[in-house]
C-alpha positions in Angstrom: 0.3 -4.3 9.3 -2.1 -1.4 8.6 -2.5 -0.5 5.0 -1.5 3.1 5.4 1.7 2.0 7.2 2.4 -0.6 4.5 2.0 1.8 1.6 4.4 4.2 3.3 7.0 1.7 4.4 7.3 0.1 0.9 7.9 3.5 -0.6 4.7 3.8 -2.6 4.0 7.2 -0.9 6.5 9.6 0.8 4.7 10.1 4.0 2.2 8.1 6.1 -0.2 11.0 6.3 -0.5 11.0 2.5 -1.3 7.3 2.6 -3.8 7.9 5.4 -5.5 10.7 3.4 -5.6 8.5 0.3 -7.5 5.8 2.3 -9.9 8.4 3.7 -10.5 9.7 0.2 -11.5 6.2 -0.8 -8.9 5.7 -3.6 -7.2 2.8 -1.9 -8.7 -0.7 -2.3 -7.6 -4.0 -0.7 -9.0 -7.0 -2.6 -11.4 -4.8 -4.5 -12.9 -3.3 -1.3 -12.4 0.3 -0.1 -9.8 0.3 2.6 -9.8 2.4 5.7 -6.4 3.4 7.0 -6.4 0.8 9.8 -7.3 -2.1 7.4 -4.8 -5.0 8.0 -2.9 -6.3 5.0 -1.6 -9.9 4.6 0.7 -11.6 2.2 -1.2 -12.2 -1.1 -3.5 -9.2 -0.8 -4.0 -7.0 -3.9 -3.7 -3.2 -3.1 -5.2 -1.0 -5.8 -4.6 2.8 -5.8 -6.8 4.8 -8.2 -5.1 8.0 -9.3 -6.8 10.6 -11.5 -5.5 9.3 -14.8 -4.7 5.7 -14.0 -5.1 2.8 -11.5 -2.1 0.9 -10.1 -2.3 -2.5 -8.5 0.3 -4.1 -6.2 0.5 -7.6 -4.8 1.8 -7.9 -1.2 4.7 -10.4 -1.3 6.1 -9.8 2.2 5.3 -7.7 5.3 8.2 -5.4 6.3 9.4 -5.8 9.9 11.0 -2.3 10.0 9.4 1.2 9.7 10.8 1.7 6.2 12.8 -0.3 3.7 15.4 0.8 1.1 14.0 1.6 -2.3 16.2 -1.0 -3.8 14.4 -3.7 -1.8 10.9 -2.6 -2.8 10.6 -5.6 -5.3 10.9 -8.0 -2.4 7.8 -6.6 -0.7 5.4 -5.6 -3.5 4.9 -6.6 -7.1 3.3 -4.1 -9.5 0.6 -5.8 -11.5 
């Protein structure tokens, strides 16, 4: 699954365009490398998002099969490190 779709579907961002813009602004990293929006993510990858004040890392636990998941199920797909 594309990194921008993944970030959106596991409810890290509200819209996919926001996730896409974050990738284009080079604030999203997959396994410590700058990620383009089309970068494929796999189970076990570490996604890091660098905000202005802080940096947040997530570990991919599962790839969603649907377009979006309920917020209550977020812990099944990503783990905040």
